[in-house]
C-alpha positions as CSV (number, residue, x, y, z in Angstrom):
1,X,132.4,48.7,138.2
2,X,131.1,45.3,137.0
3,X,132.5,42.1,138.6
4,X,133.7,40.3,135.5
5,X,135.4,37.0,134.8
6,X,138.7,37.7,133.1
7,X,140.7,34.6,132.9
8,X,141.4,35.0,129.2
9,X,141.3,38.1,127.0
10,X,141.8,37.5,123.3
11,X,143.2,40.1,121.0
12,X,141.7,40.2,117.5
13,X,142.4,42.8,114.8
14,X,139.5,45.3,114.4
15,X,139.9,45.4,110.6
16,X,138.8,41.8,110.0
17,X,135.1,41.2,110.6
18,X,135.4,37.4,110.3
19,X,138.2,37.2,112.9
20,X,136.2,39.5,115.2
21,X,133.2,37.3,115.2
22,X,135.3,34.1,115.4
23,X,137.1,35.6,118.4
24,X,133.9,36.0,120.3
25,X,132.9,32.5,119.5
26,X,135.9,31.1,121.3
27,X,135.8,30.3,125.0
28,X,137.6,33.5,125.9
29,X,136.0,35.5,128.7
30,X,136.8,38.7,126.9
31,X,137.7,39.7,123.3
32,X,139.8,42.8,122.6
33,X,139.1,44.4,119.2
34,X,142.4,46.0,118.5
35,X,142.7,49.5,116.9
36,X,146.4,49.8,117.9
37,X,149.2,47.4,117.1
38,X,147.3,44.8,115.2
39,X,146.3,47.0,112.2
40,X,148.0,49.7,110.0
41,X,147.2,53.4,110.7
42,X,145.4,53.6,107.3
43,X,142.9,51.0,108.4
44,X,141.9,52.6,111.8
45,X,139.1,54.8,110.5
46,X,137.3,51.9,108.7
47,X,138.0,49.6,111.7
48,X,136.1,52.0,114.0
49,X,133.0,51.7,111.8
50,X,133.5,48.0,111.6
51,X,133.4,47.7,115.4
52,X,130.1,49.6,115.5
53,X,128.6,47.4,112.7
54,X,129.7,44.1,114.3
55,X,128.4,45.0,117.7
56,X,125.1,46.3,116.2
57,X,124.5,43.2,114.1
58,X,125.4,40.5,116.6
59,X,124.4,39.5,120.1
60,X,127.5,38.2,121.8
61,X,125.7,37.4,125.1
62,X,128.1,37.1,128.1
63,X,131.5,37.7,126.4
64,X,133.1,40.9,127.6
65,X,133.7,43.1,124.5
66,X,136.7,45.4,124.7
67,X,138.4,47.8,122.3
68,X,142.1,48.7,122.6
69,X,142.3,52.2,121.4
70,X,145.4,54.1,120.4
71,X,147.3,55.9,123.1
72,X,146.9,59.5,124.1
73,X,150.2,60.3,122.4
74,X,148.6,59.8,119.0
75,X,146.0,61.7,117.0
76,X,143.7,58.7,116.8
77,X,142.7,58.2,120.5
78,X,139.8,60.6,120.6
79,X,137.9,59.2,117.7
80,X,138.8,55.7,118.8
81,X,137.2,56.4,122.2
82,X,134.1,58.0,120.8
83,X,133.6,55.1,118.4
84,X,134.0,52.6,121.2
85,X,131.4,54.3,123.3
86,X,129.0,54.6,120.3
87,X,129.5,50.9,119.6
88,X,128.5,50.1,123.2
89,X,131.6,48.2,124.2
90,X,132.0,46.9,127.7
91,X,135.6,48.0,128.2
92,X,138.3,50.2,126.7
93,X,141.9,48.9,127.0
94,X,144.0,52.1,127.2
95,X,147.6,51.6,126.1
96,X,150.8,53.5,126.8
97,X,149.5,55.2,130.0
98,X,152.4,57.3,131.3
99,X,150.8,59.4,134.0
100,X,147.5,59.8,135.8
101,X,146.3,62.5,133.5
102,X,146.3,60.1,130.5
103,X,143.8,57.9,132.3
104,X,141.8,60.7,133.7
105,X,141.4,62.4,130.3
106,X,140.3,59.2,128.5
107,X,137.8,58.4,131.2
108,X,136.4,61.9,131.1
109,X,135.9,61.9,127.4
110,X,134.2,58.5,127.5
111,X,132.0,59.6,130.4
112,X,130.9,62.7,128.5
113,X,130.3,60.9,125.2
114,X,126.8,59.9,124.1
115,X,126.4,56.3,125.3
116,X,127.0,54.0,128.3
117,X,130.4,54.6,130.0
118,X,132.7,51.6,129.4
119,X,135.1,50.2,132.0
120,X,138.8,50.9,131.5
121,X,141.9,48.8,131.7
122,X,145.0,51.1,131.7
123,X,148.2,49.4,130.4
124,X,151.7,50.4,131.5
125,X,154.2,50.0,128.7
126,X,156.8,52.7,129.1
127,X,159.5,53.7,131.6
128,X,157.4,56.8,132.4
129,X,154.4,54.6,133.1
130,X,156.4,52.2,135.3
131,X,157.8,55.2,137.3
132,X,154.2,56.5,137.8
133,X,152.4,53.2,138.1
134,X,151.4,53.6,141.7
135,X,150.2,57.2,141.1
136,X,148.1,56.0,138.1
137,X,146.6,53.2,140.1
138,X,145.8,55.5,143.0
139,X,144.1,57.9,140.6
140,X,141.9,55.0,139.5
141,X,140.4,54.9,142.9
142,X,138.6,58.2,142.1
143,X,137.4,56.8,138.7
144,X,134.7,54.1,139.2
145,X,134.9,52.9,135.6
146,X,138.5,51.8,135.9
147,X,138.4,48.1,136.8
148,X,141.7,46.4,135.6
149,X,145.4,47.1,135.4
150,X,147.9,45.6,133.0
151,X,151.3,45.9,131.4
152,X,152.9,45.6,128.0
153,X,156.1,43.6,127.6
154,X,157.1,44.3,124.0
155,X,157.0,48.1,124.0
156,X,158.7,48.3,127.4
157,X,161.4,45.9,126.3
158,X,162.1,48.1,123.3
159,X,162.0,51.3,125.4
160,X,164.7,50.2,127.8
161,X,166.9,48.7,125.0
162,X,166.6,45.0,126.0
163,X,166.6,42.3,123.4
164,X,164.6,39.1,123.1
165,X,162.2,38.3,125.9
166,X,164.1,38.7,129.2
167,X,162.4,36.9,132.0
168,X,163.8,39.1,134.6
169,X,162.2,42.1,132.9
170,X,158.9,40.4,132.7
171,X,159.1,39.4,136.4
172,X,159.8,43.0,137.3
173,X,156.8,44.3,135.3
174,X,154.5,41.6,136.8
175,X,155.5,42.5,140.4
176,X,155.0,46.2,139.6
177,X,151.5,45.5,138.2
178,X,150.2,43.4,141.1
179,X,151.4,46.0,143.6
180,X,149.9,48.9,141.7
181,X,146.6,47.0,141.1
182,X,146.3,46.3,144.8
183,X,146.8,50.0,145.6
184,X,144.0,50.9,143.2
185,X,141.6,48.1,144.0
186,X,141.9,46.8,140.5
187,X,142.1,43.4,138.8
188,X,145.7,42.7,137.6
189,X,145.8,41.2,134.1
190,X,149.0,39.6,132.7
191,X,150.3,40.4,129.3
192,X,150.4,38.1,126.3
193,X,152.8,35.1,125.9
194,X,154.0,35.6,122.3
195,X,154.8,32.0,121.2
196,X,151.3,30.6,120.8
197,X,152.7,27.2,119.8
198,X,154.6,26.8,123.1
199,X,151.9,25.3,125.3
200,X,154.2,24.4,128.1
201,X,155.8,27.9,128.2
202,X,152.3,29.5,128.2
203,X,151.1,27.3,131.0
204,X,154.2,28.0,133.2
205,X,154.0,31.8,132.6
206,X,150.3,31.8,133.4
207,X,150.9,29.6,136.5
208,X,153.5,32.0,137.8
209,X,151.3,35.0,137.1
210,X,148.3,33.5,139.0
211,X,150.6,32.6,141.9
212,X,151.5,36.2,142.6
213,X,147.9,37.6,142.2
214,X,146.9,37.9,138.5
215,X,143.3,37.0,137.8
216,X,143.8,36.4,134.1
217,X,146.0,36.9,131.0
218,X,145.8,38.3,127.5
219,X,146.1,36.1,124.5
220,X,147.1,36.5,120.9
221,X,145.7,33.3,119.5
222,X,142.6,31.2,120.1
223,X,144.8,28.2,120.8
224,X,145.9,29.8,124.1
225,X,142.4,30.2,125.5
226,X,141.9,26.7,126.9
227,X,145.2,26.8,128.8
228,X,144.5,30.2,130.3
229,X,141.0,29.3,131.4
230,X,142.4,26.1,133.0
231,X,145.2,27.8,134.8
232,X,143.1,30.7,136.2
233,X,140.3,28.4,137.3
234,X,140.9,26.8,140.8
235,X,141.1,23.0,140.6
236,X,138.7,20.7,142.4
237,X,141.4,19.9,144.9
238,X,142.2,23.6,145.5
239,X,138.5,24.3,146.1
240,X,138.0,21.4,148.5
241,X,141.1,22.4,150.5
242,X,140.1,26.0,150.6
243,X,136.6,25.2,151.8
244,X,138.0,22.8,154.5
245,X,140.5,25.4,155.7
246,X,138.0,28.3,155.8
247,X,135.4,26.2,157.6
248,X,137.9,25.0,160.2
249,X,139.1,28.6,160.8
250,X,135.6,30.0,161.1
251,X,134.7,27.3,163.7
252,X,137.9,27.9,165.7
253,X,137.9,30.0,168.8
254,X,141.5,31.2,168.1
255,X,143.0,33.6,165.5
256,X,145.6,31.0,164.5
257,X,145.2,27.2,164.0
258,X,146.9,24.3,162.2
259,X,144.8,22.2,159.8
260,X,146.3,19.2,158.0
261,X,149.8,20.5,158.9
262,X,149.1,24.0,157.4
263,X,149.2,27.1,159.7
264,X,146.3,29.4,159.3
265,X,145.7,32.9,160.6
266,X,143.5,35.7,159.5
267,X,145.8,36.9,156.7
268,X,146.5,33.4,155.3
269,X,142.9,32.2,155.4
270,X,141.9,35.2,153.3
271,X,143.9,33.6,150.4
272,X,141.7,30.5,150.6
273,X,138.6,32.7,150.6
274,X,139.9,34.2,147.4
275,X,140.1,30.7,145.9
276,X,136.5,30.1,146.8
277,X,135.4,33.4,145.4
278,X,137.1,32.8,142.1
279,X,135.6,29.3,141.9
280,X,132.1,30.8,142.5
281,X,132.7,33.4,139.8
282,X,133.5,30.7,137.2
283,X,130.5,28.7,138.2
284,X,128.3,31.8,137.9
């Protein structure tokens, strides 16, 4: 598994060459060429070839190149997977994962295909997936190519009969995702915030996600990238505090101390080590 920076992951339709290239030219850490929801079924075959052509013709340097394929419940997933491997993408985003066998099957096909094995980010979007989230994440421990774990809000909302964008439902899915990701040793990635004109709402949603353990969030518009990169990057003040707390704890002769009025023990100081590690990842 590659240690990647995933503060922002931008979706772009895989049937539009111009949008694909422009997506990679943004400051997004990763771009997801979408073969699923963003394009009609009739465009999928041509879009697969377009992904191969675009990746062959361009050098995108450090941007993580992902493809969201169609789910295993469809007839398209197999050819989507084979095309993604042929194109040499870094990562496959696997939607609508309902049980461990969905993930295991997709990974096996990609591993057996002719080309480098991509990483995988399974996405939980159905009641079945939520019920099996911990089992899916645990299965990922036996699959080295699985590196992230995410959820989908829109499909799940529809599946349970909710309307609008209920915050309680989003909170439930976020908590489920970070717990499952921890069980599987995976990076939790938050789902998109639909209203790309609502900067304050995006920032607050991303801030809450980061506070409970998410390392990044998906985006549907380039205008969202700057905010996501900012929120999921530790601030200068956070870094200085973390460095001060970790240094004091490591110099102490006890397993619990108080620094600047803050109680620190082994578990708490690990949170500040995480801040430092994420800062170093951004600098790298």
